[in-house]
C-alpha positions as CSV (number, residue, x, y, z in Angstrom):
1,M,0.0,0.0,0.0
2,E,1.5,3.3,-1.1
3,L,1.2,6.5,0.9
4,R,0.3,8.5,-2.3
5,D,-2.7,6.2,-2.9
6,L,-3.9,6.9,0.7
7,K,-3.5,10.6,0.1
8,A,-5.6,10.3,-3.1
9,F,-8.3,8.5,-1.1
10,V,-8.3,11.0,1.7
11,T,-8.4,14.0,-0.7
12,L,-11.2,12.5,-2.8
13,G,-13.1,11.5,0.3
14,E,-13.0,15.1,1.5
15,V,-14.1,16.9,-1.7
16,L,-16.0,14.0,-3.3
17,H,-15.2,15.3,-6.8
18,F,-12.6,13.7,-9.0
19,G,-11.6,16.9,-10.8
20,Q,-11.1,18.9,-7.6
21,A,-9.2,16.1,-6.0
22,A,-6.9,15.7,-9.0
23,V,-6.1,19.4,-8.9
24,R,-5.2,19.2,-5.2
25,Q,-3.1,16.1,-5.7
26,H,-1.4,17.7,-8.8
27,V,-2.3,14.7,-11.0
28,T,-4.6,14.1,-13.9
29,Q,-8.1,12.7,-13.2
30,S,-7.0,9.5,-15.0
31,A,-4.0,9.1,-12.7
32,L,-6.2,9.7,-9.7
33,S,-8.6,7.1,-10.8
34,K,-5.8,4.6,-11.2
35,Q,-4.6,5.3,-7.6
36,I,-8.1,4.8,-6.2
37,R,-8.6,1.5,-8.2
38,R,-5.2,0.2,-7.0
39,L,-6.0,0.9,-3.4
40,E,-9.5,-0.7,-3.8
41,E,-7.8,-3.8,-5.2
42,E,-5.4,-4.0,-2.3
43,L,-8.3,-3.5,0.3
44,G,-10.6,-5.9,-1.5
45,G,-13.6,-3.6,-2.0
46,E,-14.8,-0.4,-3.5
47,L,-14.2,2.9,-1.6
48,F,-16.5,5.1,-3.7
49,E,-19.8,4.9,-5.5
50,R,-19.5,6.9,-8.7
51,N,-22.0,8.0,-11.4
52,A,-22.2,10.8,-13.9
53,S,-23.2,13.4,-11.3
54,T,-22.0,12.3,-7.8
55,T,-19.2,10.6,-6.0
56,R,-19.9,9.1,-2.5
57,L,-18.0,7.0,0.0
58,T,-19.1,3.4,0.3
59,G,-19.6,1.7,3.6
60,L,-16.0,0.5,3.4
61,G,-14.8,3.9,2.4
62,R,-16.6,5.5,5.4
63,A,-15.1,2.9,7.7
64,L,-11.6,3.4,6.5
65,Y,-11.6,7.2,5.9
66,E,-10.6,8.4,9.4
67,D,-7.9,5.9,9.8
68,A,-6.5,6.7,6.4
69,R,-6.7,10.4,7.2
70,A,-4.8,9.9,10.5
71,V,-2.0,8.1,8.6
72,V,-1.7,10.9,6.1
73,I,-1.6,13.5,8.8
74,Q,1.1,11.6,10.7
75,S,3.1,11.2,7.5
76,E,2.9,15.0,6.8
77,Q,4.0,15.7,10.4
78,L,6.9,13.2,10.0
79,S,8.0,15.2,7.0
80,R,7.7,18.5,8.8
81,T,9.6,17.2,11.8
82,A,12.4,15.9,9.5
83,R,12.7,19.3,7.8
84,D,12.8,21.0,11.2
85,V,15.5,18.6,12.5
86,L,17.6,18.9,9.4
87,G,17.2,22.7,9.5
88,G,18.4,22.9,13.2
89,N,15.0,24.2,14.3
90,V,14.0,21.5,16.8
91,G,15.7,19.1,19.2
92,T,17.8,19.3,22.3
93,L,21.3,20.8,22.6
94,R,23.4,19.8,25.7
95,I,26.0,22.5,26.5
96,G,28.7,22.6,29.1
97,F,30.0,25.8,30.5
98,G,31.9,27.3,33.4
99,V,32.3,30.5,35.3
100,A,34.4,32.1,32.6
101,T,31.4,32.2,30.2
102,K,28.7,33.0,32.6
103,I,27.8,36.2,30.7
104,L,28.5,35.0,27.1
105,V,26.5,31.7,27.3
106,P,23.1,33.2,28.5
107,A,23.4,35.9,25.9
108,A,24.2,33.4,23.2
109,I,21.3,31.1,24.1
110,A,18.9,34.0,24.2
111,R,19.9,35.0,20.6
112,F,19.9,31.4,19.4
113,R,16.4,30.6,20.8
114,A,15.0,33.9,19.4
115,E,15.5,32.3,16.0
116,R,14.8,28.7,17.1
117,P,12.2,28.9,19.9
118,Q,11.4,25.1,19.7
119,V,15.0,24.1,20.6
120,T,15.5,22.8,24.1
121,I,18.8,23.8,25.8
122,E,20.3,21.7,28.6
123,L,23.0,23.7,30.5
124,N,25.6,21.9,32.6
125,D,27.9,23.9,34.9
126,L,31.1,21.9,34.8
127,S,34.9,22.3,35.0
128,T,36.9,21.9,31.8
129,H,38.0,18.4,32.9
130,H,34.5,17.2,33.5
131,Q,33.2,18.8,30.3
132,L,35.9,16.9,28.3
133,L,34.8,13.6,29.9
134,A,31.2,14.3,29.2
135,L,31.9,15.3,25.6
136,S,34.0,12.1,25.1
137,E,31.2,10.0,26.5
138,G,28.5,11.6,24.4
139,K,26.8,13.2,27.3
140,L,27.4,16.8,26.0
141,D,27.1,18.1,22.5
142,L,29.3,21.3,23.0
143,G,31.4,22.7,25.8
144,F,33.0,26.0,26.7
145,C,36.4,24.8,27.9
146,R,39.9,26.0,28.5
147,L,42.0,25.7,25.3
148,P,43.8,24.0,23.8
149,A,41.2,21.3,22.9
150,P,42.2,17.7,22.5
151,K,44.0,16.8,19.3
152,G,41.5,16.6,16.4
153,W,38.7,18.4,18.1
154,H,37.0,21.5,16.7
155,A,37.6,24.7,18.7
156,L,36.5,28.3,18.5
157,P,38.2,30.8,20.9
158,V,35.6,33.0,22.6
159,V,36.9,34.5,25.9
160,E,40.3,35.6,27.3
161,A,40.8,35.0,31.1
162,H,43.6,35.5,33.6
163,F,44.4,34.9,37.3
164,V,43.4,37.5,39.9
165,A,44.9,37.5,43.4
166,V,42.3,38.3,46.0
167,L,43.9,39.8,49.1
168,P,42.8,40.7,52.6
169,A,42.2,44.4,53.0
170,S,45.3,44.7,55.2
171,Y,47.6,43.7,52.3
172,R,47.6,47.3,51.0
173,D,51.3,47.3,50.4
174,V,51.3,44.3,48.1
175,R,52.3,45.2,44.6
176,E,53.3,41.8,43.0
177,L,53.2,38.1,43.6
178,A,56.6,38.1,45.2
179,D,55.2,40.2,48.1
180,L,52.9,37.3,49.0
181,V,55.5,34.5,49.4
182,D,55.3,34.4,53.2
183,K,51.5,34.8,53.3
184,P,49.0,31.9,53.7
185,L,47.5,30.9,50.3
186,A,44.1,29.3,49.8
187,I,43.5,27.5,46.5
188,L,40.7,25.5,45.0
189,R,40.9,21.8,45.5
190,R,42.1,19.9,42.4
191,D,39.1,17.6,42.2
192,K,36.8,20.6,41.8
193,A,38.5,21.9,38.7
194,P,41.6,19.8,37.6
195,S,42.5,22.0,34.6
196,F,42.4,25.2,36.6
197,Y,44.4,23.7,39.5
198,D,47.1,22.2,37.2
199,H,47.4,25.6,35.3
200,L,47.7,27.4,38.6
201,M,50.3,25.0,40.0
202,N,52.3,25.3,36.8
203,Y,52.0,29.1,36.9
204,L,53.3,29.3,40.5
205,A,56.1,26.9,39.7
206,Q,57.2,28.9,36.7
207,S,57.2,32.1,38.8
208,G,60.2,30.7,40.7
209,L,58.4,31.5,44.0
210,R,57.8,29.0,46.7
211,F,54.5,29.2,48.7
212,R,54.8,27.0,51.7
213,D,51.6,27.8,53.6
214,I,48.8,26.4,51.3
215,Q,45.3,25.5,52.3
216,Y,42.4,24.3,50.2
217,V,38.8,25.5,49.6
218,N,35.8,24.0,47.8
219,D,34.9,26.9,45.6
220,F,36.0,30.3,44.5
221,A,33.5,32.1,46.8
222,A,35.0,30.3,49.8
223,G,38.4,31.6,48.7
224,V,37.1,35.2,48.5
225,A,35.5,34.8,52.0
226,T,38.8,33.4,53.3
227,A,40.6,36.6,52.1
228,A,37.9,38.8,53.6
229,A,38.3,37.1,56.9
230,E,42.1,37.8,56.9
231,I,42.8,34.1,56.9
232,A,44.6,33.8,53.6
233,W,44.8,35.3,50.1
234,T,43.6,33.4,47.1
235,L,43.9,33.1,43.3
236,V,40.7,33.0,41.2
237,P,39.9,33.3,37.5
238,S,39.1,36.8,36.2
239,S,35.5,35.8,35.6
240,T,34.9,35.3,39.3
241,T,32.5,37.8,40.9
242,I,34.3,39.7,43.6
243,E,32.1,42.2,45.4
244,H,33.3,41.9,49.0
245,P,34.2,45.2,50.6
246,D,36.9,43.7,52.7
247,V,39.2,42.4,50.0
248,L,41.7,43.9,47.5
249,T,42.4,42.5,44.0
250,L,45.7,42.2,42.1
251,P,45.1,41.2,38.4
252,L,47.9,39.0,37.0
253,R,48.4,39.4,33.3
254,D,51.8,38.1,32.5
255,G,51.9,35.3,29.8
256,E,51.4,32.2,31.9
257,A,48.7,33.9,34.0
258,C,46.4,34.1,31.0
259,W,44.4,31.5,29.0
260,T,41.7,31.2,26.4
261,I,38.2,29.7,26.8
262,G,36.8,28.2,23.6
263,L,33.7,26.5,22.3
264,I,34.8,22.9,21.5
265,R,33.3,19.6,20.2
266,P,34.7,16.2,19.3
267,P,34.9,15.5,15.6
268,H,32.0,13.0,15.8
269,N,29.7,15.6,17.3
270,K,28.0,17.3,14.4
271,G,24.6,18.1,13.0
272,P,22.4,21.0,11.9
273,L,21.6,22.0,15.5
274,I,25.2,22.0,16.6
275,D,26.3,23.8,13.5
276,A,23.7,26.5,14.0
277,F,24.7,27.2,17.6
278,W,28.4,27.2,16.6
279,A,27.6,29.9,14.0
280,T,25.8,32.0,16.6
281,I,28.9,31.9,18.9
282,A,31.2,32.6,15.9
283,D,29.1,35.7,15.2
284,M,29.4,36.9,18.8
285,A,33.0,36.0,19.5
286,P,35.5,38.9,19.4
287,R,37.3,39.2,16.0
């Protein structure tokens, strides 16, 4: 049984006129008649009573009409859904992000969904390390991660970041990192953000300075609070919100203190929806 024959049956059943049905189906009346006869042969009975002036559904035609109409409607919806999916207009996009893109990501999603309101966005606040794992395991489609990306992956640079030293208010005489060698330092635990921790340790090692009194915190907000309480100073990424009145900040912008965040995806992650979001970010990223 061919779908086009069912469409011919449904159209003729609606208008009950061979000429009008043929026009709607974009076929000749002869071709329409052949489609109806073929369907009747497959079903084992006549679907229409015809004479020179009228066309009516038979008992079999009336019994099958609604089911046939439902099949045609579902097939048309299937086609529309396929077009929407292939056009990147529907579906679900799973995106990983971190504190460095907390402003860019919401703005990008708002712009993206203004053009594609039927797309569902799932946001996951994860460190670069955990995003890379999720991307590799197929649990994320895209991620905003610290660059460089793994070899062979696609990457689009979007945000520049750097370390910021957050100091107790009493550290007014501090001008550079070397002034802090003898002060207690609070840093984020490695399991919370392995890529950040490793970069920080490498940066401190390359500075040639040895910080002996190190303690650990569970998040950047705790590090800022530790500095405000005069317990220790801390190092956070430049994207961290620092609004406490009892701390000072010392931006660090020498080479090793800076890094780039990019939108990345593995080579096997592709499709119209991913490509469309990628294009949105490319349009927003600084040139």
